[in-house]
C-alpha positions in Angstrom: -5.6 -6.9 -17.2 -4.4 -7.2 -20.7 -3.4 -11.3 -19.7 -7.3 -12.0 -18.9 -8.6 -10.2 -21.9 -9.4 -13.5 -23.2 -11.4 -14.4 -20.6 -13.7 -11.4 -20.4 -16.9 -11.1 -22.5 -19.7 -8.3 -22.8 -23.3 -9.0 -23.6 -23.2 -6.1 -26.2 -26.3 -6.8 -27.8 -28.6 -8.0 -24.7 -28.9 -11.4 -26.6 -27.5 -13.3 -23.4 -24.1 -14.4 -25.7 -20.8 -13.1 -24.4 -18.6 -11.1 -27.2 -15.1 -10.5 -26.6 -13.8 -7.7 -25.4 -10.5 -6.3 -26.9 -7.9 -4.1 -25.0 -5.6 -1.4 -26.0 -2.1 -0.7 -25.4 -2.7 0.8 -22.5 -4.7 -1.7 -21.1 -8.1 0.0 -21.3 -11.2 -1.7 -22.1 -12.4 -1.0 -26.2 -16.1 -2.5 -26.9 -17.4 -2.8 -30.5 -20.6 -1.7 -28.8 -21.6 -0.5 -25.2 -23.6 -3.7 -23.1 -23.7 -5.0 -19.8 -21.1 -6.2 -18.6 -21.3 -10.2 -17.9 -18.0 -12.4 -16.8 -17.2 -15.1 -19.0 -15.5 -18.5 -18.5 -12.5 -17.8 -16.8 -10.3 -21.0 -16.5 -6.9 -20.9 -14.7 -6.4 -24.6 -14.7 -6.1 -26.9 -11.8 -4.4 -24.8 -9.6 -7.1 -22.3 -9.3 -8.8 -24.1 -6.1 -11.8 -23.6 -4.5 -11.6 -19.9 -4.2 -13.9 -17.0 -4.9 -13.8 -14.2 -7.6 -14.6 -10.5 -7.0 -15.2 -8.0 -10.0 -14.2 -4.5 -9.7 -14.7 -1.7 -12.4 -12.9 1.6 -12.0 -11.5 0.3 -8.6 -14.9 -0.3 -6.8 -16.4 -3.6 -5.9 -19.6 -4.5 -7.8 -22.2 -6.9 -7.3 -23.6 -9.7 -9.8 -27.2 -7.9 -9.3 -25.9 -4.3 -9.9 -23.8 -4.7 -13.1 -23.1 -1.3 -15.3 -22.6 -0.3 -18.5 -19.4 -0.1 -19.7 -17.6 2.9 -21.5 -14.2 2.7 -23.4 -11.5 3.3 -21.1 -13.1 1.6 -18.0 -10.8 -0.4 -15.8 -12.2 -4.0 -15.0 -10.2 -6.3 -12.7 -11.8 -9.9 -12.1 -9.4 -11.2 -8.6 -9.6 -14.7 -7.9 -9.0 -15.1 -4.2 -8.4 -19.0 -3.0 -10.3 -20.8 -0.2 -8.4 -20.9 2.8 -10.1 -24.1 4.1 -8.0 -26.8 5.6 -5.6 -24.2 6.6 -5.1 -23.2 10.0 -4.5 -19.6 10.7 -3.3 -17.5 13.5 -6.6 -16.0 14.1 -5.3 -12.5 14.8 -7.5 -10.2 12.8 -6.5 -6.9 12.5 -9.5 -4.0 13.7 -10.6 -1.9 10.7 -9.8 1.3 10.1 -11.9 3.9 10.8 -11.8 7.5 9.1 -11.3 10.6 11.0 -13.0 13.5 10.4 -10.7 16.1 11.3 -7.8 14.2 9.0 -10.5 14.5 6.1 -11.1 18.1 6.5 -7.2 18.9 5.5 -7.9 17.6 2.1 -8.1 20.6 -0.3 -7.2 21.6 -4.3 -3.8 21.8 -3.5 -3.5 18.5 -2.2 -5.3 16.9 -5.2 -2.8 18.4 -7.3 -0.2 17.2 -5.4 -1.3 13.7 -5.4 -2.2 13.7 -9.3 1.3 15.1 -10.4 3.1 12.7 -8.4 1.1 9.8 -9.5 2.0 11.0 -13.1 5.3 11.5 -12.6 6.3 8.2 -10.6 4.3 6.5 -14.0 6.6 8.2 -16.3 9.7 7.6 -14.0 9.1 5.2 -11.5 10.9 1.9 -12.0 10.9 0.5 -7.9 8.6 -2.0 -6.9 7.1 0.0 -4.5 6.1 2.5 -7.2 3.2 -0.4 -7.8 1.9 -0.4 -4.4 1.7 3.8 -4.5 0.2 3.8 -7.6 -2.4 1.2 -6.9 -3.4 2.8 -3.6 -3.9 6.1 -5.2 -6.5 4.2 -7.9 -4.0 4.8 -10.6 -3.9 2.0 -13.3 -0.3 0.7 -14.5 0.6 -0.2 -17.8 -0.2 -4.1 -18.2 3.6 -4.7 -19.2 4.5 -3.3 -15.5 2.3 -5.9 -14.1 3.9 -8.6 -16.4 7.1 -7.4 -15.6 6.7 -7.9 -11.7 5.0 -11.3 -11.8 8.2 -12.5 -13.8 10.4 -11.0 -11.5 8.7 -12.9 -8.6 8.1 -15.9 -10.7 12.1 -16.0 -11.1 12.8 -15.0 -7.4 14.6 -18.4 -6.1 15.3 -16.6 -2.8 14.9 -13.2 -1.1 17.6 -11.1 0.7 15.6 -10.4 3.4 11.7 -10.0 4.4 11.5 -6.6 3.2 11.5 -7.7 -0.2 9.1 -10.3 -0.1 6.6 -7.7 1.7 7.5 -5.3 -1.0 6.4 -7.7 -3.3 3.5 -8.8 -1.8 2.2 -4.7 -1.5 3.2 -4.6 -5.1 1.1 -7.4 -6.4 -1.9 -6.8 -4.1 -2.7 -3.5 -5.0 -2.3 -4.5 -9.0 -5.1 -6.5 -8.0 -3.3 -10.0 -7.6 -3.9 -12.0 -4.6 -0.6 -12.9 -3.0 -1.0 -16.4 -2.6 -0.6 -17.0 -6.6 1.0 -14.3 -7.9 1.8 -16.0 -11.1 2.2 -19.5 -9.9 3.8 -18.3 -6.5 2.9 -18.1 -3.1 4.4 -15.1 -1.7 2.6 -15.7 1.6 4.1 -18.9 2.6 7.5 -17.6 1.7 6.8 -14.6 4.1 5.2 -16.8 6.7 8.2 -18.9 7.0 10.9 -16.2 6.3 13.8 -18.1 8.5 15.3 -14.4 9.7 13.6 -11.4 9.6 15.4 -9.7 12.3 18.0 -9.3 9.5 16.3 -6.7 8.2 15.7 -5.0 11.5 12.2 -3.1 12.4 11.7 -2.1 8.9 11.5 -5.8 7.4 8.8 -6.5 10.4 7.1 -3.5 9.7 6.6 -4.0 5.9 5.9 -7.7 6.8 2.8 -6.8 8.8 1.6 -4.3 6.8 1.5 -6.8 3.8 -0.3 -9.3 5.7 -2.7 -6.7 6.6 -3.0 -5.0 2.9 -5.4 -7.4 1.7 -6.5 -9.3 5.1 -4.3 -12.0 4.1 -4.4 -15.5 6.3 -1.1 -16.4 7.7 -0.7 -20.2 9.2 -0.7 -20.6 12.6 2.4 -22.6 12.4 4.3 -20.5 10.1 7.7 -18.6 11.9 6.0 -15.4 11.4 2.8 -14.9 12.7 1.1 -11.6 13.5 1.8 -12.0 16.4 5.4 -12.6 16.2 5.9 -9.5 13.9 4.0 -7.2 16.5 7.0 -8.7 18.9 9.5 -8.1 16.8 8.5 -4.1 16.1 7.9 -3.5 19.6 11.5 -4.9 20.9 12.9 -2.0 18.7 11.7 0.6 20.7 14.0 2.7 22.6 13.5 4.5 26.2 12.6 7.7 24.1 9.7 5.9 22.5 11.5 6.1 19.1 12.3 3.2 17.1 15.7 2.1 15.7 16.8 -0.8 13.1 17.8 -2.9 16.0 17.2 -2.4 19.6 19.6 -0.3 21.3 20.6 1.6 18.0 19.8 5.5 17.8 16.2 6.3 17.5 14.9 7.2 14.0 11.8 9.2 13.0 11.3 7.4 9.8 11.8 3.8 11.1 9.2 5.1 14.1 6.5 6.4 11.5 6.9 2.7 9.6 6.5 0.9 12.8 3.3 3.3 14.1 1.7 2.3 10.8 2.6 -1.3 11.0 1.0 -1.5 14.7 -2.0 1.2 13.7 -4.4 -1.7 13.5 -3.6 -3.5 16.6 -4.2 -0.4 19.2 -6.8 -2.6 21.0 -3.6 -4.9 22.9 -2.7 -2.4 25.6 1.2 -2.7 25.0 0.7 -1.5 21.2 -1.4 1.2 22.2 1.3 2.6 24.8 3.6 1.9 22.3 2.1 4.1 19.6 1.4 6.9 22.2 5.4 6.6 23.2 6.4 6.8 19.6 3.9 9.7 18.8 5.4 11.5 21.6 8.9 10.8 20.0 7.8 12.2 17.0 6.7 15.3 18.3 9.8 16.0 20.5 12.1 15.7 17.3 10.0 17.4 14.6 11.6 20.6 12.9 9.9 24.1 13.5 8.6 23.8 9.6 6.6 20.8 10.4 8.8 18.5 8.9 11.3 15.5 9.9 15.0 15.2 9.7 16.8 12.8 7.6 20.0 15.0 9.2 20.5 17.9 11.1 20.4 20.4 8.0 17.0 19.9 6.3 13.3 18.3 6.5 13.4 14.9 4.5 9.9 14.3 2.3 10.6 10.5 2.7 10.8 10.6 6.7 8.0 13.7 6.5 5.9 11.5 4.4 6.0 8.2 6.4 5.2 10.3 9.7 2.2 12.0 7.9 1.3 8.5 6.3 1.4 7.2 10.4 -0.7 9.8 11.7 -3.5 9.2 9.3 -3.4 5.9 10.5 -3.9 6.3 14.1 -6.0 9.0 13.6 -4.2 11.9 14.5 -4.4 14.8 11.9 -1.0 16.3 10.9 -2.3 19.5 11.9 -3.1 18.6 15.8 -1.9 20.8 18.5 1.1 18.2 19.3 2.3 18.6 15.6 1.7 22.2 14.5 4.8 23.9 14.7 5.6 27.5 14.5 6.5 27.4 10.7 4.1 24.6 9.4 2.9 21.0 10.0 3.9 17.5 8.8 1.7 18.3 5.8 2.7 21.3 4.7 6.0 20.6 5.3 5.7 17.7 2.6 4.0 19.4 0.1 6.7 22.3 -0.2 9.1 19.5 -1.3 6.8 19.2 -4.3 8.2 20.2 -7.5 7.0 21.5 -11.0 7.6 18.4 -12.6 5.1 16.9 -10.5 7.1 14.7 -8.5 8.9 15.5 -4.8 12.2 16.3 -4.2 14.1 14.6 -1.2 14.4 18.1 0.4 12.6 21.9 -0.2 16.0 22.9 -1.7 16.8 20.2 -4.1 16.0 21.0 -7.6 15.2 17.5 -8.9 12.4 14.7 -8.1 13.3 11.6 -6.7 11.4 8.3 -6.7 11.7 7.4 -2.8 10.4 11.0 -2.1 7.7 10.7 -4.6 6.5 7.2 -3.5 6.6 7.9 -0.1 4.3 11.6 -0.7 2.0 9.5 -2.8 1.2 7.5 0.2 1.0 10.1 2.3 -1.4 12.0 0.4 -3.6 8.6 -0.2 -3.7 8.5 3.2 -5.0 11.7 4.1 -7.4 11.7 1.1 -9.2 8.5 2.7 -8.0 9.6 6.2 -6.9 6.4 7.3 -3.8 4.3 6.2 -3.3 3.9 2.7 -1.5 0.4 2.9 -4.9 -1.2 3.2 -6.6 -2.2 0.2 -9.8 -0.8 0.0 
């Protein structure tokens, strides 16, 4: 937002003349007088192409003929989407998410407080790339310096160690309001599409890559190494006979990886093999669930990271965390996750752990966002 400030103007005096908007250090808007927002001239140079611009105010897309009156602290995003003309895409478009009423009914004041506290903890303590995904999915603005740091990291990346790292950057920039085809000059979609060995990261890399592609309905070239179809195939190939997914085919099934795979496949249930795979995965998750409703990272306790991933997966496929298959003797996945919330707002790896940690808190945010929206939290609204 700060980087684009010099391109934004407000018709404060209703005289048809744009006057500059300045920004506070935290990236919020500061207007000398209130007025109707009008987009000023925006020029990103010759590389901007013939794409389109979307205006979002406080996280909501706003039409040109329905421009609101701005107030100090409002968040304005003017997002560029490049034109895909001339690029032959794979034509494989995921089905839209549909909110589920049973999941929506689970949202309450405790969930709202937990989400707010977790986001505050992440803003203050988080350092990882995926914290920007979590905060963006929750509709929480991040400091412009964090976005600048992300873009500098992206532009400086000569190569990625695995496809999961590319996908993480795509998700992060997307949920910061930046198109992944032009992230500070870097075309992350081209990097993902042509990544030579996506199997190096196993089912996790393939799942995160498919989530990244679907996060903003991105087009993947049909002649790329990785298309939506090849990513689905890579995920499906890692499913074991017990219904669970493992990092690589034939290894021990993992509840966490099964949840990741289900979330990634959730928008493709129109395919028979995907629908069957999801059902087998859900059966596996129910069979390995603990009596407190949570899921193991090992045999001793329920893991907030794994349990949060399962909550997100259930919401993505329209299964309520308190449904019959997942309501166990002492709780369900959502109650088990909330039991890991700490007084500082963060989430710990397990209920008995004293300290909050970033991975658990980030996963908890994605789970709570999914419950709140009763849909996948990994898709940009």
